[in-house]
C-alpha positions in Angstrom: 19.5 7.5 7.6 17.2 4.5 7.9 14.9 4.4 10.9 15.6 2.4 14.1 14.0 -1.0 14.9 10.7 -1.2 16.7 9.4 -4.3 18.5 6.1 -5.8 17.4 4.5 -9.2 17.7 5.2 -11.1 14.4 2.4 -12.5 12.3 2.3 -16.2 13.1 1.0 -17.2 9.7 4.0 -17.9 7.3 4.2 -20.1 4.4 6.8 -22.8 4.5 10.3 -21.9 3.1 10.0 -24.6 0.4 6.7 -23.3 -0.9 7.9 -19.7 -0.9 11.1 -20.8 -2.7 9.1 -22.5 -5.4 7.0 -19.3 -5.8 10.1 -17.1 -6.1 11.6 -19.5 -8.7 8.5 -19.2 -10.8 8.5 -15.4 -10.9 10.8 -15.2 -13.9 8.6 -17.6 -15.8 5.4 -15.5 -15.5 5.6 -13.8 -18.9 2.7 -15.2 -21.0 -1.1 -15.7 -20.6 -0.4 -19.4 -20.5 1.9 -18.8 -17.5 -1.0 -16.9 -15.9 -3.5 -19.7 -16.5 -1.0 -22.3 -15.2 -0.8 -20.2 -12.1 -4.5 -20.4 -11.7 -4.4 -24.2 -12.0 -1.8 -24.3 -9.2 -4.1 -22.1 -7.1 -7.0 -24.5 -7.6 -4.9 -27.5 -6.8 -3.1 -25.9 -3.9 -4.3 -22.8 -2.0 -7.9 -23.0 -3.0 -8.2 -26.6 -2.0 -6.6 -25.8 1.4 -9.0 -22.8 1.9 -12.2 -23.9 0.2 -14.3 -23.4 3.2 -12.9 -19.9 3.7 -13.8 -19.0 0.1 -17.3 -20.4 0.6 -17.7 -18.1 3.7 -16.3 -15.1 1.8 -18.9 -15.7 -1.0 -21.5 -14.6 1.5 -19.8 -11.3 2.2 -16.6 -9.5 3.4 -15.8 -7.8 6.7 -12.2 -6.6 6.6 -11.2 -4.1 9.3 -8.0 -2.9 7.7 -7.7 -0.9 4.5 -4.3 -0.5 2.8 -3.5 2.1 0.2 -0.4 1.0 -1.7 1.5 1.3 -4.9 0.8 -0.6 -8.1 4.5 -1.8 -8.2 4.5 -5.5 -8.7 7.3 -5.9 -6.1 5.3 -4.5 -3.2 2.4 -6.9 -2.9 0.5 -6.1 0.4 -0.9 -9.6 0.8 2.6 -11.1 0.6 4.2 -8.5 2.9 1.6 -8.9 5.6 0.9 -12.6 5.0 -2.9 -12.0 4.9 -5.6 -14.4 3.9 -8.4 -13.6 1.4 -10.9 -11.3 3.0 -8.6 -9.8 5.6 -7.2 -6.7 3.7 -9.3 -4.1 1.7 -6.7 -2.8 -0.8 -6.4 0.1 -3.1 -3.3 0.5 -5.3 -2.2 3.2 -7.6 1.0 4.9 -8.8 3.0 6.1 -5.8 0.3 5.2 -3.3 -1.3 8.6 -3.5 -4.5 9.9 -1.9 -5.7 13.1 -3.7 -7.2 15.8 -1.7 -11.0 15.6 -1.3 -12.8 17.1 -4.2 -9.9 17.4 -6.6 -11.1 14.5 -8.8 -14.8 15.1 -8.7 -17.1 12.1 -8.3 -14.9 9.8 -10.5 -12.2 9.3 -8.0 -11.2 5.6 -7.6 -9.5 6.4 -4.3 -12.4 8.4 -3.0 -14.9 5.8 -3.9 -13.0 3.1 -2.2 -12.5 5.2 0.9 -16.2 6.0 1.1 -17.2 2.3 0.7 -14.5 1.2 3.2 -15.4 3.7 5.9 -19.2 4.0 5.5 -20.1 0.5 4.3 -17.5 -1.9 5.6 -16.8 -0.1 8.9 -13.0 -0.2 8.4 -11.1 0.5 11.6 -7.6 1.2 10.3 -6.3 2.8 7.1 -2.6 2.2 6.2 -0.8 4.1 3.5 2.3 2.1 2.4 5.1 3.4 0.3 8.1 1.4 -0.8 11.7 1.6 -2.0 12.6 2.3 -5.6 9.1 3.7 -6.3 8.8 4.6 -10.0 6.2 7.2 -9.4 8.3 9.1 -7.0 11.3 8.8 -9.3 9.2 10.2 -12.1 8.3 13.2 -10.0 11.9 13.8 -9.1 12.7 13.8 -12.8 10.1 16.4 -13.6 7.5 14.1 -15.2 4.6 16.4 -14.2 5.2 18.3 -17.5 5.0 15.1 -19.6 1.2 15.2 -19.9 -0.9 12.1 -20.4 -2.1 10.5 -17.2 1.2 10.1 -15.3 2.2 13.8 -15.5 -0.9 15.2 -13.7 -0.9 12.4 -11.2 2.7 12.8 -10.0 2.2 16.6 -10.1 0.5 16.1 -6.7 4.0 15.7 -5.3 5.6 18.7 -6.9 5.3 20.9 -3.8 6.6 18.1 -1.7 9.5 17.6 -4.0 10.6 21.2 -3.6 10.5 20.9 0.2 12.5 17.7 0.1 15.2 18.9 -2.3 15.5 22.1 -0.3 16.6 20.1 2.7 19.3 18.4 0.5 18.9 14.9 1.8 21.6 12.4 1.0 18.9 10.1 -0.5 16.2 12.3 -2.1 14.4 9.2 -3.5 14.0 7.7 0.0 13.1 11.0 1.6 10.4 11.6 -1.1 9.0 8.1 -0.6 8.5 8.7 3.2 7.2 12.2 2.6 4.7 10.8 0.1 3.2 8.6 2.7 2.8 11.5 5.1 1.3 13.5 2.2 -1.4 10.9 1.6 -2.1 10.6 5.3 -2.7 14.3 5.5 -5.0 14.2 2.5 -7.1 11.4 4.0 -8.2 13.8 6.7 -9.7 16.1 4.0 -12.4 13.5 3.3 -15.4 14.5 5.6 -16.4 10.8 6.4 -12.8 10.0 7.3 -12.5 13.1 9.5 -15.8 12.2 11.2 -14.7 8.6 11.9 -11.4 9.9 13.3 -13.2 12.3 15.6 -15.6 9.6 16.8 -12.6 7.3 17.5 -13.8 4.6 15.2 -10.9 4.9 12.7 -7.1 5.2 13.0 -4.5 6.2 10.3 -1.1 4.6 9.9 1.9 4.9 7.6 4.3 2.2 6.4 7.3 1.9 4.0 8.6 -1.3 2.6 12.2 -2.0 1.6 12.1 -4.3 -1.3 15.8 -5.4 -1.2 15.9 -5.9 2.5 12.3 -7.1 3.0 12.0 -4.7 6.0 8.9 -2.8 7.0 9.1 0.7 8.6 6.0 1.8 10.5 4.6 5.2 11.2 2.3 4.9 14.2 1.4 8.6 14.4 1.3 11.0 11.4 3.5 13.4 13.3 5.9 10.6 14.5 8.9 8.9 12.9 9.2 5.8 10.8 10.6 2.8 12.8 11.7 -0.5 11.5 9.5 -3.5 12.7 11.6 -6.2 14.3 11.5 -9.6 12.7 
């Protein structure tokens, strides 16, 4: 069962329907490096020209207050979903939006390094973990990919215990249930980082969860780790 709707003030900054329609129409054409470079040229002629002063300001430093940990899936782009401008969202993306427990990856943890920089250097006030529908990493775990070796196997193995819990409850949609459980899993692991725990105890940091439905374009929000996901009204 999908969560109920929750009222929240909408973000007033939306691109015009015509410009968004043009972008959507171009998606199928982004297949070559030339397509990529053509996209850069459109950026220079369009968005950069409109925001040149903002980029000049950002060249002197960044001061985002929200960090988002999301999935690498190309269909769940945080800057699109939240209509953010450059410099507003500090983002980390990996397969299945996972946060490993503190200390499990040594000092070469991409997530841990970004967390430390965000909390201790940038003074981030909010960390959001966002999952999404049809997540390939979650699907891989449900299919037993942890035994495949390579890089993907050990990575999704972080969800094996969670998988057994979810399947034991026999949900009608195990993929969806695992995606939500994965967000909760990462939120719980965030608290194992000493600097995150300290900031939480001091009241200078808050944790949030989210889940994005690709097909419906709907966002479900988890205001409290122990709470329930609720659809944001739009």
